[in-house]
C-alpha positions as CSV (number, residue, x, y, z in Angstrom):
1,M,-62.6,-36.2,-49.0
2,A,-64.7,-36.1,-45.9
3,L,-63.9,-33.4,-43.4
4,T,-64.1,-34.2,-39.7
5,G,-63.2,-32.1,-36.7
6,R,-62.6,-28.4,-36.0
7,A,-59.0,-28.5,-37.1
8,A,-59.9,-29.9,-40.5
9,L,-62.5,-27.2,-41.1
10,I,-60.2,-24.4,-40.1
11,A,-57.6,-25.7,-42.4
12,A,-60.0,-25.9,-45.3
13,L,-61.3,-22.4,-44.7
14,A,-58.0,-20.7,-44.1
15,S,-57.8,-19.5,-47.7
16,V,-61.4,-18.1,-47.7
17,P,-61.5,-14.2,-47.3
18,V,-63.4,-13.0,-44.3
19,G,-67.0,-12.0,-45.2
20,V,-66.8,-13.6,-48.7
21,W,-69.1,-16.5,-49.6
22,D,-66.9,-18.7,-51.9
23,P,-68.5,-21.4,-54.1
24,S,-66.1,-24.0,-52.6
25,W,-67.9,-23.5,-49.3
26,T,-71.0,-25.1,-50.9
27,G,-69.0,-28.3,-51.7
28,I,-67.3,-28.4,-48.3
29,L,-70.5,-28.1,-46.3
30,A,-72.6,-30.2,-48.6
31,V,-70.3,-33.2,-47.8
32,N,-70.8,-32.8,-44.1
33,T,-74.2,-31.4,-43.3
34,P,-73.7,-31.6,-39.5
35,L,-70.6,-29.5,-39.8
36,A,-72.6,-26.9,-41.8
37,V,-75.2,-26.8,-39.1
38,A,-72.5,-26.4,-36.5
39,C,-70.9,-23.5,-38.4
40,A,-74.2,-21.8,-38.8
41,C,-75.1,-22.1,-35.2
42,D,-71.6,-21.0,-34.1
43,F,-71.9,-17.9,-36.2
44,A,-75.4,-17.2,-35.0
45,L,-74.3,-17.5,-31.3
46,A,-71.4,-15.1,-31.7
47,A,-72.3,-11.7,-30.1
48,P,-72.8,-8.9,-32.6
49,V,-69.9,-6.4,-32.8
50,R,-71.7,-3.3,-34.1
51,R,-74.1,-3.1,-31.2
52,L,-71.4,-3.1,-28.5
53,G,-71.0,0.1,-26.5
54,L,-67.4,1.4,-25.9
55,T,-66.3,4.2,-23.6
56,R,-62.9,5.3,-22.4
57,S,-61.5,6.6,-19.1
58,G,-58.1,6.9,-17.4
59,D,-55.0,9.1,-17.7
60,A,-55.2,12.1,-20.0
61,S,-51.5,13.1,-19.5
62,A,-48.2,11.5,-18.5
63,R,-44.6,12.7,-18.4
64,L,-42.3,11.4,-21.1
65,G,-40.8,8.1,-20.0
66,E,-43.7,7.3,-17.6
67,T,-46.7,5.1,-18.2
68,A,-50.4,6.1,-18.9
69,D,-53.2,3.7,-18.3
70,V,-56.3,4.1,-20.6
71,T,-59.3,2.0,-19.7
72,L,-61.8,0.8,-22.3
73,T,-65.2,-0.2,-21.0
74,V,-67.1,-2.7,-23.3
75,S,-70.8,-3.0,-22.8
76,N,-72.7,-6.0,-24.4
77,P,-76.4,-5.1,-24.8
78,S,-77.2,-8.2,-26.8
79,G,-78.7,-11.4,-25.4
80,R,-75.6,-13.4,-26.3
81,P,-72.3,-13.6,-24.4
82,L,-69.3,-11.9,-26.0
83,R,-66.2,-13.9,-26.4
84,A,-63.7,-11.7,-28.2
85,R,-60.2,-10.6,-29.0
86,L,-59.7,-6.8,-29.0
87,R,-57.0,-4.6,-30.4
88,D,-56.8,-1.1,-29.1
89,A,-54.7,0.8,-31.7
90,W,-52.6,3.8,-30.9
91,P,-49.7,5.6,-32.8
92,P,-46.4,3.6,-32.8
93,S,-44.7,6.2,-30.6
94,S,-47.2,5.3,-27.8
95,W,-45.0,2.3,-26.8
96,Q,-41.4,1.3,-26.5
97,P,-40.3,-0.5,-29.7
98,G,-41.4,-4.1,-29.8
99,T,-44.0,-3.9,-27.1
100,E,-47.0,-2.7,-29.1
101,T,-48.5,-6.2,-29.8
102,A,-48.5,-7.4,-26.2
103,A,-49.8,-4.0,-24.9
104,S,-52.6,-3.4,-27.3
105,R,-54.3,-6.8,-27.6
106,H,-56.7,-8.1,-25.0
107,S,-59.0,-11.2,-24.6
108,L,-62.3,-10.6,-22.8
109,T,-65.6,-12.3,-22.1
110,V,-68.7,-10.1,-21.5
111,P,-71.9,-11.8,-20.4
112,A,-75.1,-10.7,-22.0
113,G,-76.3,-7.4,-20.7
114,E,-73.1,-6.7,-18.7
115,R,-69.9,-4.7,-19.2
116,R,-66.2,-5.4,-18.7
117,R,-63.1,-3.3,-18.7
118,V,-59.7,-3.7,-20.2
119,T,-56.7,-1.4,-19.6
120,T,-54.1,-0.5,-22.2
121,R,-50.9,0.7,-20.7
122,L,-49.0,3.3,-22.9
123,R,-45.4,4.2,-22.5
124,P,-44.9,7.1,-25.0
125,T,-41.4,7.7,-26.5
126,R,-42.1,11.3,-27.7
127,R,-43.7,14.5,-26.4
128,G,-47.0,15.7,-27.7
129,D,-50.6,14.5,-28.1
130,R,-51.2,10.8,-28.7
131,H,-54.7,10.2,-30.2
132,A,-56.4,6.8,-30.0
133,D,-57.1,5.1,-33.3
134,R,-59.7,2.4,-34.0
135,V,-60.7,-0.4,-31.6
136,T,-61.0,-3.7,-33.6
137,I,-63.1,-6.5,-32.0
138,R,-63.3,-10.1,-33.2
139,S,-66.3,-11.9,-31.7
140,Y,-66.2,-15.7,-31.5
141,G,-69.0,-18.3,-31.3
142,P,-68.9,-20.9,-28.6
143,L,-67.1,-23.4,-30.9
144,G,-64.7,-20.8,-32.3
145,L,-65.4,-21.9,-35.8
146,L,-66.6,-18.6,-37.3
147,T,-66.2,-15.0,-36.1
148,R,-67.8,-11.6,-36.5
149,Q,-65.4,-8.6,-36.7
150,G,-65.9,-4.9,-36.6
151,T,-64.2,-1.6,-35.6
152,H,-65.3,1.3,-33.4
153,R,-64.0,4.9,-33.1
154,V,-63.5,5.7,-29.4
155,P,-61.7,9.1,-29.2
156,W,-59.2,9.7,-26.4
157,T,-56.1,11.9,-26.2
158,V,-53.0,11.4,-23.9
159,R,-50.8,14.5,-23.7
160,V,-47.2,13.5,-23.2
161,L,-45.4,16.2,-21.1
162,P,-41.7,17.1,-20.9
163,P,-40.0,14.9,-18.3
164,F,-38.5,17.7,-16.2
165,T,-35.5,15.6,-15.1
166,S,-33.7,18.6,-13.7
167,R,-36.2,18.9,-10.8
168,K,-33.7,17.0,-8.8
169,H,-31.6,20.2,-8.6
170,L,-34.5,22.2,-7.2
171,P,-33.9,21.6,-3.5
172,S,-30.3,22.8,-3.6
173,K,-31.2,25.9,-5.6
174,L,-34.1,26.7,-3.2
175,S,-31.6,26.4,-0.3
176,R,-29.4,28.9,-2.0
177,L,-32.4,31.1,-2.6
178,R,-33.3,31.0,1.1
179,E,-29.7,32.1,1.9
180,L,-30.1,35.1,-0.3
181,D,-33.5,35.9,1.2
182,G,-32.1,35.9,4.7
183,R,-34.3,33.0,5.9
184,T,-31.4,31.0,7.2
185,S,-28.5,31.7,9.5
186,V,-25.9,31.7,6.7
187,L,-24.5,35.2,6.0
188,T,-24.3,36.2,2.4
189,R,-22.1,38.9,0.9
190,G,-24.5,39.9,-1.9
191,E,-26.9,42.7,-1.5
192,G,-30.3,43.0,-3.0
193,T,-32.2,46.3,-3.4
194,E,-35.0,45.9,-0.8
195,F,-34.2,46.9,2.8
196,D,-35.1,44.0,5.2
197,S,-34.0,44.6,8.8
198,L,-31.2,45.7,11.1
199,R,-28.8,43.4,12.9
200,E,-25.6,43.7,14.9
201,Y,-22.4,44.3,13.0
202,V,-20.0,41.3,12.6
203,P,-16.5,41.5,11.3
204,G,-16.4,41.3,7.5
205,D,-19.7,43.2,6.9
206,D,-19.6,46.0,4.3
207,T,-19.1,49.2,6.3
208,R,-21.4,51.0,3.8
209,S,-24.3,49.0,5.3
210,I,-23.8,50.5,8.7
211,D,-26.9,52.4,9.8
212,W,-25.4,55.3,11.8
213,R,-28.7,56.6,13.1
214,A,-29.6,53.2,14.6
215,T,-26.1,52.8,15.9
216,A,-26.4,56.2,17.8
217,R,-29.6,54.9,19.5
218,H,-28.0,51.6,20.6
219,S,-24.8,50.5,22.3
220,T,-23.7,48.3,19.4
221,V,-23.1,49.0,15.7
222,A,-26.1,48.2,13.6
223,V,-26.0,47.3,9.9
224,R,-28.8,47.1,7.4
225,T,-29.6,43.7,5.8
226,W,-31.0,43.4,2.3
227,R,-33.0,40.9,0.5
228,P,-33.4,40.3,-3.2
229,E,-36.2,42.1,-4.9
230,R,-39.4,40.2,-5.5
231,D,-42.1,40.5,-8.1
232,R,-39.6,40.8,-10.9
233,H,-40.7,39.8,-14.4
234,I,-38.9,36.9,-16.2
235,L,-39.6,36.1,-19.9
236,L,-38.5,32.7,-21.1
237,V,-38.0,32.8,-24.9
238,L,-37.6,29.5,-26.7
239,D,-36.1,29.7,-30.2
240,T,-38.0,26.9,-32.0
241,G,-36.3,27.4,-35.4
242,R,-34.2,24.9,-37.3
243,T,-31.2,25.0,-34.9
244,S,-33.4,23.7,-32.1
245,A,-34.0,20.5,-34.1
246,G,-30.3,19.5,-33.9
247,R,-30.0,16.3,-31.7
248,V,-27.8,16.3,-28.7
249,G,-27.6,12.7,-27.5
250,D,-31.0,11.2,-27.8
251,A,-33.1,14.3,-27.9
252,P,-33.4,17.6,-29.8
253,R,-31.8,20.7,-28.4
254,L,-35.3,22.1,-27.8
255,D,-36.0,19.4,-25.2
256,A,-32.9,20.2,-23.3
257,A,-33.8,23.9,-23.4
258,M,-37.2,23.1,-22.0
259,D,-35.8,21.2,-19.1
260,A,-33.6,24.1,-18.1
261,A,-36.5,26.5,-18.6
262,L,-38.7,24.5,-16.2
263,L,-36.1,24.4,-13.5
264,L,-35.6,28.2,-13.8
265,A,-39.4,28.8,-13.8
266,A,-39.8,26.6,-10.7
267,L,-37.0,28.5,-8.9
268,A,-38.2,32.0,-9.9
269,S,-41.8,31.4,-9.0
270,R,-40.7,30.3,-5.5
271,A,-38.6,33.5,-5.3
272,G,-41.8,35.5,-5.9
273,D,-41.0,36.5,-9.5
274,R,-43.5,36.4,-12.3
275,V,-42.6,34.0,-15.2
276,D,-44.0,34.1,-18.8
277,L,-43.1,32.0,-21.8
278,L,-42.7,32.8,-25.5
279,A,-41.9,30.2,-28.2
280,Y,-41.0,31.7,-31.6
281,D,-39.4,31.0,-34.9
282,R,-41.2,32.9,-37.7
283,R,-44.4,33.2,-35.7
284,V,-45.5,32.7,-32.2
285,R,-45.8,29.0,-31.4
286,A,-46.7,29.5,-27.7
287,L,-47.4,32.5,-25.5
288,L,-48.1,32.1,-21.8
289,Q,-48.6,35.2,-19.6
290,G,-50.1,36.2,-16.3
291,R,-50.0,32.9,-14.5
292,T,-49.9,32.8,-10.7
293,A,-47.0,31.2,-8.8
294,G,-48.9,28.0,-8.1
295,D,-50.1,27.6,-11.7
296,V,-47.1,28.7,-13.6
297,L,-45.2,25.4,-13.7
298,P,-48.2,23.2,-14.7
299,S,-49.1,25.7,-17.4
300,L,-45.6,25.8,-18.8
301,V,-45.3,22.0,-18.9
302,N,-48.7,21.8,-20.7
303,A,-47.7,24.6,-23.2
304,M,-44.3,23.0,-24.0
305,A,-45.7,19.5,-24.5
306,T,-46.8,20.1,-28.1
307,L,-43.9,22.3,-29.2
308,E,-41.8,20.9,-32.0
309,P,-38.8,22.3,-33.8
310,E,-39.6,24.0,-37.1
311,L,-37.2,23.5,-40.0
312,V,-37.1,27.3,-40.8
313,E,-34.7,30.0,-40.1
314,T,-35.7,32.0,-37.0
315,D,-36.8,35.6,-37.8
316,A,-34.6,37.5,-35.3
317,R,-36.3,40.8,-35.9
318,G,-39.7,39.3,-35.4
319,L,-38.4,37.6,-32.2
320,A,-37.1,40.8,-30.8
321,A,-40.2,42.8,-31.7
322,T,-42.5,40.1,-30.1
323,T,-40.3,40.0,-27.0
324,L,-40.6,43.7,-26.5
325,R,-44.3,43.5,-26.9
326,S,-44.5,40.6,-24.4
327,A,-42.3,42.4,-21.8
328,P,-43.2,46.1,-21.8
329,R,-41.6,46.7,-18.4
330,R,-37.9,46.0,-17.6
331,S,-37.5,42.3,-17.3
332,L,-35.0,39.4,-17.4
333,V,-35.2,38.0,-20.9
334,V,-33.8,34.4,-21.0
335,L,-33.3,33.4,-24.6
336,F,-32.7,29.7,-25.3
337,T,-30.9,29.6,-28.7
338,T,-27.8,28.3,-30.4
339,L,-24.3,29.8,-30.3
340,D,-23.7,29.0,-33.9
341,A,-21.9,31.8,-35.7
342,A,-24.3,32.4,-38.7
343,P,-27.6,32.7,-36.7
344,I,-26.1,34.9,-34.1
345,E,-24.0,37.2,-36.2
346,E,-26.5,37.6,-39.0
347,G,-29.7,37.4,-36.9
348,L,-29.4,38.2,-33.2
349,L,-26.5,40.6,-33.0
350,P,-28.1,43.3,-35.2
351,V,-31.3,43.4,-33.1
352,L,-29.6,42.8,-29.7
353,P,-29.3,46.5,-28.7
354,Q,-33.1,46.8,-28.9
355,L,-33.3,44.2,-26.1
356,T,-30.4,45.1,-23.9
357,Q,-31.5,48.8,-23.9
358,R,-34.7,47.9,-22.1
359,H,-34.0,44.5,-20.5
360,T,-31.4,42.3,-18.8
361,V,-30.7,39.6,-21.3
362,L,-29.4,36.1,-20.6
363,V,-28.6,33.7,-23.4
364,A,-28.7,29.9,-22.6
365,S,-27.3,27.5,-25.2
366,V,-27.1,23.7,-25.3
367,A,-23.6,22.4,-25.9
368,D,-23.0,19.0,-27.4
369,P,-20.9,16.8,-25.1
370,H,-19.8,14.7,-28.1
371,V,-17.8,17.7,-29.3
372,S,-15.9,17.8,-26.0
373,R,-15.1,14.1,-26.3
374,M,-13.9,14.6,-29.9
375,A,-11.6,17.4,-28.8
376,Q,-9.8,15.0,-26.5
377,A,-9.5,12.2,-29.0
378,R,-6.0,11.1,-30.0
379,G,-4.2,7.9,-31.2
380,H,-4.8,7.8,-34.9
381,T,-5.2,10.1,-37.9
382,D,-9.0,10.2,-38.0
383,A,-9.1,11.0,-34.3
384,I,-6.7,13.9,-34.7
385,Y,-8.7,15.4,-37.5
386,E,-11.8,15.1,-35.3
387,A,-10.1,16.7,-32.4
388,A,-9.0,19.6,-34.7
389,A,-12.6,20.1,-36.0
390,A,-14.0,20.0,-32.4
391,A,-11.4,22.5,-31.2
392,Q,-12.3,24.8,-34.0
393,A,-16.1,24.5,-33.2
394,Q,-15.4,25.2,-29.5
395,S,-13.3,28.2,-30.4
396,E,-16.1,29.6,-32.6
397,R,-18.6,29.2,-29.7
398,R,-16.3,31.0,-27.3
399,H,-15.9,33.8,-29.8
400,I,-19.7,34.2,-30.2
401,A,-20.2,34.1,-26.4
402,D,-17.6,36.9,-26.1
403,Q,-19.4,39.0,-28.6
404,L,-22.6,38.6,-26.7
405,R,-20.9,39.5,-23.4
406,R,-19.5,42.7,-25.0
407,H,-23.1,43.7,-25.5
408,G,-23.9,43.2,-21.8
409,V,-25.5,39.8,-22.2
410,T,-24.9,37.0,-19.7
411,V,-24.1,33.7,-21.5
412,V,-24.6,30.2,-20.1
413,D,-23.2,27.5,-22.5
414,A,-23.4,24.0,-21.1
415,T,-24.3,20.4,-21.9
416,P,-27.9,19.2,-21.5
417,D,-27.2,17.7,-18.0
418,E,-25.2,20.8,-16.8
419,L,-27.4,23.6,-18.4
420,P,-30.3,23.6,-15.9
421,P,-28.2,24.0,-12.7
422,A,-25.8,26.4,-14.4
423,L,-28.8,28.6,-15.6
424,A,-30.3,28.5,-12.1
425,D,-27.0,29.7,-10.6
426,A,-26.8,32.5,-13.1
427,Y,-30.3,33.6,-12.2
428,L,-29.4,33.6,-8.5
429,E,-26.2,35.6,-9.1
430,L,-28.2,38.2,-11.0
431,K,-30.7,38.3,-8.2
432,A,-28.0,38.6,-5.5
433,A,-26.4,41.4,-7.4
434,G,-29.6,43.3,-7.7
435,R,-29.6,43.3,-11.5
436,L,-33.1,42.0,-11.9
């Protein structure tokens, strides 16, 4: 059978493995010598793959849910033009499901001695570091009959940062902070511990704030105004043990805790307080100390990016000891952990007096909104059983929270969406009361 045309040749060679000289080739090409010459010329004119130069540039970080553009520059030092298909391989979590094929494959033509750029757009679905894998290039001859193929290692890392969705609450919390700080015309009832200035008495002011010496020197009654203390120390403690791996909605509890911690850190740094971070389960996973106000939020986001829940029971004694070493002076310790009965009663409660004796302690816990929905379910037998189970779970959480409060701990228990603003409000209340 005589073979004519490119389509017939491709069909005949489809079963021949790449790079293997099969004996059947001899028969095919012997029948059609011009075809054999065309294939040899086409292969010879395909640009070599191994000699190509590849470099990367572009985004080195992106927030979860956002895109990152990584540019690959392909240099062709040979004397033949490069006509190629390129695959830029990354881990599967670098794209939304189903979009990897379209995003990672590119067609390009690079004239001899020139360079061209292709851009791979990533949209990661998980926090952490995403490392580039191999770049596979298939170089075609001018007829597209035969190809050269090879791979290159071109390292690049994109760090996927926490999304910080709760930053939308920051303007309102800063407004409340300015009220406490006396920088607006709104009068606040709370007193800090730092004397700020004198002003004229208005009905409703606490009479204990009247400055009698200043009143004697003026014709009006003068009262002292106070502002919240600055330069307080706040230690954010993330429990990265097994309970932080439990999923609430589409994300682990740890991610929701991080979001609340970032809002509190942003607010506290604006208030002039110093913010440190400790992540712990059975050992220190992250420790961030001594950052300036302008650097604290980027540093926290970068440190949290690679944190993952560990499937081990948290060592409460080790956590307490590490917290005391990390906060030698009196501080506000914000512990992000669960309100499950066993970890609290067997782990945290026995060591809690060590913390409350030296520090103000606030426990922030992520509640599951699905439990609240279950508690309201009615209508059939299964729903009633689910409601009973949910009510029992809620009762146990309230009992644990009451136990912590009896030890002098402030407790904030809220769903992922409600936890960040609720925690910020608790911080502002402590600041207004002069308890920091």
